[in-house]
C-alpha positions, 0 to 999 in steps of 0.5 A: 412133240415139240421142237426141243431136241431134249424131248428126243432124249426124254422120249427115248429114256421114257420108252426104255423105262416102259420096257423095263417096268414090271409088266401088269400081269406079273404085278397083278400076280404079285398083289394077288399072292401077297394078299393071299398070304396076308389073308392066311396070316390074319386067319392063322395068327389073328388080327394082330398080324398084317402084311404089306409091300415096301420098297420099289414095289410100293413107290412104283419104281420096280424095273425088270431083273438085269438078266433073263435068269433073274426074277423080280424081287418084291419086299413085304413087311409081315407085321406083328402088333406086339411090344418089343419087350414081349418078344425077341428077334429070334422068336419073331423070325421063327414065328413067321417061318412057322406060319409060312411053312403052314401056308406052303403046306396048306397051299400045296396039299390043296393044289392052290394056284397061289402055292409058292414053288418053295420057301426058305430062310434068309438073313433078314427075311423068309422068301416065297419063291414063285419060279413059274411066275417070274418073281419071289416075295421076301417076307420081313418080320417086323414089330412096331417101333414105339420109339418113333414118336412122330409116327405110328408107322415105324417098325423094327426088323430082324437081322440074324447077323446084327444084335440090335433091332433094325429100324424102318418106316416104309409106309411114311417113306412112300408118302415122302417120296410121293410128296417130292413130286407135285406131278405124281400127286396130281396124277394119283388124284386124277386116277382116284377120281376117275376110278371113284375111290379114295386113293390108288397105289403109287404104281398106278401112275408114272411120273418123271420122278418115278421114271428117272429113279428107274433110269438110274437104277437100270444104269446101276444094274448094268454098271454093277452086273459083275459086282452085284454085292457092291451095287448101291442099294435101290433105296439109296439111289431112290432117296438121293434122286428124290431128295435132288429132284426139283420138279419138272416134267421133262425127263432129260432135263430132270435127270441132268439136274438130279444127277448133278445134285445127288452128292449134296444129300450125302452127309458126314457126321462125326466121321460117319457117312449118312443118308438118313431115311427121311421117315426114320432118322435111325435108319441110315441107307449108307451104313455099310460105308462106315463098316471096315469090311464094306467101306469100299462101297462108298468109293464104288458108289462115287465111281458110279455116280461119276460114270452116270453123270458123264453119261447123262452129260454125254446124252445132253451134249448129243441130244441134237444129233439125231436119235440114232446117234443117241442110241449108239452113244448110250448103248454101252451104259443103258443097253443096246437092246432096250434103247433100240426097242425104245427108238423103234417105238418112238419112231412108230409114234412119229409116223402119223406126223411125218405122213401129214408133213408136220414132222420136220428136221432142223437144218443146222442140227438134224433134230426132229421137231414139229413145225420148224425146218425142212420136212422129214423124209419117209424112213424105215428105221434110223433115218434110212429112206425107202427105196 
């Protein structure tokens, strides 16, 4: 701890993110199952088929579902190494569906512990449901995007409602995201050295950038709880946050700076709104803002950004009023249950400092710190003294 009141806000939000993060057992179960599916695809279809994660799972920014009835949604790319001229979207989608049906039947007949509970088709993917484990895998059929000259990692994706192939580049996007944070790269290198391996996945560490993305995503989840269709896409929030991030390892300070600067990375070109994929210039993460039926989503995004900016500013202005005040002020936007649990954990970590007389309270503000002000009295929770 330090005597910087902003550290109390950082500790509160970081603790909330720890609670919201995907549990190790669910993450490990997801990895085991998509590797099992991938092995089947390679065996059934041949070496030109592969499967790998994309999105929040690969960047290490997954957060728990907003309701107890929801599941973790994990995106996978099912990659068929074939040229665009040799296949159509419909055929590729059907091929992947057939192999997943074969996989489902095989696992079910063998009573495999990795058997999905169900599988079904969606607009851009096939879904493998694992109800008993609390997540589902969305499998997106893809082929190489040979038109992306700067990288071999570009992909073309299917969409049953759109004629053109959709562009993407999840592998290089993850690299771009990692490179936005020197702290993240440093922690990954240390983790790899400790494990004596060449590299470790991004979710193996927690950096300030990852945490602030998770904080913003959770805020959006709650703000759009009754309007899920218009909720800003996770990748849009992640891209704007990572683009605006200028380093720093204090979550409170970084979040305040990032939220202020996010709109600077939204462009309007020839009357069209753009937040381009930094790893593929043909993928626009806010393309729905340019379509008549969904143009209202830009206004809803801006209204959400105004709200999160106001909430973060309120937290900043209240940062030296004590953790109980912070919890009360932020509960409406970030969830009372999560914040109270975070505050309780934070309070528990201060017990040792308080018992040794190192935890103090600033006379003018009541802020907790180390080595300054008067000694903090013993308490049970939120400042209530023991009787």
